[in-house]
C-alpha positions in Angstrom: 26.9 17.6 -7.0 24.6 18.7 -9.9 25.0 16.6 -13.0 23.2 16.3 -16.3 20.4 13.7 -15.9 20.1 10.9 -18.3 17.9 11.8 -21.3 16.0 8.5 -21.0 14.9 9.7 -17.5 14.6 13.5 -17.9 12.7 13.7 -21.2 9.9 11.3 -20.3 9.7 12.7 -16.8 9.3 16.3 -18.1 6.7 15.2 -20.6 4.8 13.2 -18.0 4.8 16.0 -15.4 2.7 18.1 -17.8 -0.2 15.6 -17.5 -0.2 15.9 -13.7 -0.1 19.6 -13.2 -3.4 19.5 -11.3 -2.0 17.0 -8.7 0.5 18.3 -6.2 1.2 14.7 -5.0 2.2 13.5 -8.5 4.1 16.7 -9.4 6.2 16.2 -6.3 7.0 12.6 -7.2 8.3 13.8 -10.7 10.1 16.7 -9.2 11.9 14.4 -6.7 12.7 12.0 -9.4 14.3 14.7 -11.6 16.2 16.2 -8.6 17.7 12.7 -7.8 18.5 12.2 -11.5 20.5 15.4 -11.4 22.5 14.6 -8.2 25.7 12.6 -8.6 25.1 10.8 -5.3 21.7 9.4 -6.3 21.7 9.4 -10.1 22.6 5.7 -10.4 19.6 4.8 -8.2 17.1 6.4 -10.5 15.3 3.9 -12.7 13.4 4.9 -15.8 10.5 2.6 -14.8 9.7 5.0 -12.0 8.2 7.4 -14.6 5.8 4.7 -15.8 5.0 3.9 -12.1 4.1 7.5 -11.3 1.9 7.7 -14.4 -0.1 4.8 -13.1 -0.6 6.2 -9.6 -3.6 8.2 -8.5 -3.0 11.1 -6.1 -4.5 9.0 -3.4 -2.2 6.1 -4.2 0.8 8.4 -4.0 -0.3 9.9 -0.7 -1.1 6.5 0.8 2.2 4.9 -0.3 4.2 7.9 1.1 2.3 7.4 4.4 2.7 3.6 4.8 6.2 3.1 3.5 8.0 4.5 6.6 5.7 2.7 9.1 7.6 0.0 11.1 4.6 -2.3 11.0 1.6 -2.5 8.7 -0.7 -5.2 10.1 -4.0 -6.1 8.6 -6.7 -8.7 9.4 -9.4 -10.4 7.2 -12.5 -11.3 9.1 -14.0 -14.6 7.8 -17.3 -16.2 8.6 -16.9 -20.0 8.6 -19.5 -22.6 7.6 -19.4 -26.4 7.7 -17.4 -28.1 4.9 -14.8 -25.4 4.9 -17.1 -22.9 3.2 -16.5 -19.2 4.1 -17.6 -15.7 3.5 -15.3 -12.7 4.0 -16.9 -10.1 6.3 -14.1 -7.6 6.2 -11.0 -7.5 4.0 -7.6 -5.9 4.9 -8.9 -4.2 8.0 -6.3 -2.1 9.8 -5.7 0.9 12.0 -3.4 2.9 9.7 -5.4 3.6 6.6 -8.3 5.6 8.0 -8.3 9.2 6.8 -5.3 8.7 4.5 -7.0 7.5 1.3 -10.6 7.6 0.0 -10.5 4.2 -1.7 -8.1 2.1 0.4 -8.8 -1.2 -1.4 -8.2 0.2 -4.9 -5.0 1.9 -3.8 -3.8 -1.2 -2.1 -4.5 -3.3 -5.2 -2.8 -0.8 -7.5 0.3 -0.4 -5.3 0.6 -4.2 -5.3 0.0 -4.4 -9.0 2.8 -1.9 -9.6 5.2 -4.0 -7.4 5.6 -1.3 -4.8 4.1 -3.4 -2.0 3.4 -7.1 -1.4 0.8 -8.7 0.8 2.2 -12.2 1.3 -0.3 -15.0 1.5 -0.3 -16.8 4.9 2.5 -14.6 6.4 2.1 -12.2 9.3 4.1 -10.6 12.0 5.2 -13.2 14.6 4.6 -10.7 17.5 0.9 -11.0 18.4 1.1 -7.7 20.3 1.2 -5.9 16.9 -2.3 -7.1 16.2 -3.6 -6.8 19.7 -5.5 -3.5 19.4 -7.0 -4.3 16.0 -8.0 -7.8 17.2 -9.7 -6.3 20.2 -11.8 -3.9 18.1 -12.7 -6.6 15.6 -13.6 -9.3 18.1 -16.1 -6.8 19.8 -17.6 -5.8 16.4 -17.7 -9.3 14.8 -19.2 -11.9 17.0 -20.8 -15.2 15.9 -24.0 -14.3 17.8 -24.5 -11.2 15.6 -24.4 -13.3 12.5 -26.4 -16.4 13.5 -29.8 -14.8 12.7 -28.8 -14.0 9.1 -26.4 -16.9 8.7 -27.8 -19.8 10.8 -25.2 -22.3 9.3 -22.2 -20.2 10.4 -20.0 -22.0 13.0 -17.3 -19.5 13.9 -15.5 -16.3 12.9 -11.8 -16.4 11.9 -9.5 -13.5 12.2 -6.7 -14.0 9.6 -3.6 -11.9 10.2 -1.8 -10.4 7.3 0.8 -7.6 6.7 1.9 -5.2 4.0 5.6 -5.5 2.9 7.4 -2.8 0.9 9.3 -4.5 -2.0 12.9 -3.7 -2.9 11.5 -1.8 -5.9 9.1 0.0 -3.6 11.8 1.0 -1.1 14.0 2.4 -3.8 11.0 4.2 -5.5 10.2 5.7 -2.1 13.8 6.9 -1.5 14.0 8.4 -5.0 10.5 9.8 -5.6 9.0 10.4 -2.2 11.7 11.9 0.0 
């Protein structure tokens, strides 16, 4: 099933791989891309934009994306301290149970993966099944209580726990299938 890869994929990929020789994660993405470009079954799914996407990933971004993509659920919660007149302060942003130990700078990786169109964090949309958030909510509600913040924020009236989720885009799913597996 080996076929000649398209030059518009192979040449830039081979050039780009030379810049990532010190990163096993990025080298593997390029190697998978080239392998899929040379397979008659997957050749048509290889998009030349994947090369530019890999160029803009850090090794941490690549590792984290490969980890979160196959997860069935990717729930997150923002912890918000509420004040009168709808004023608010974010106490914790994108807290979750699945990022710990997988990336050094989770927020930066998350922003970059979103910027590249691999993931989406839809505003105001979360999983309808509350049990998905149960364990994380329990931890956060014990850690963030209004009583803990009243001394430093006497005007605070309550703490909101805003549910969120990470979705993998169609571009991200195809990128994962071509470059990560």
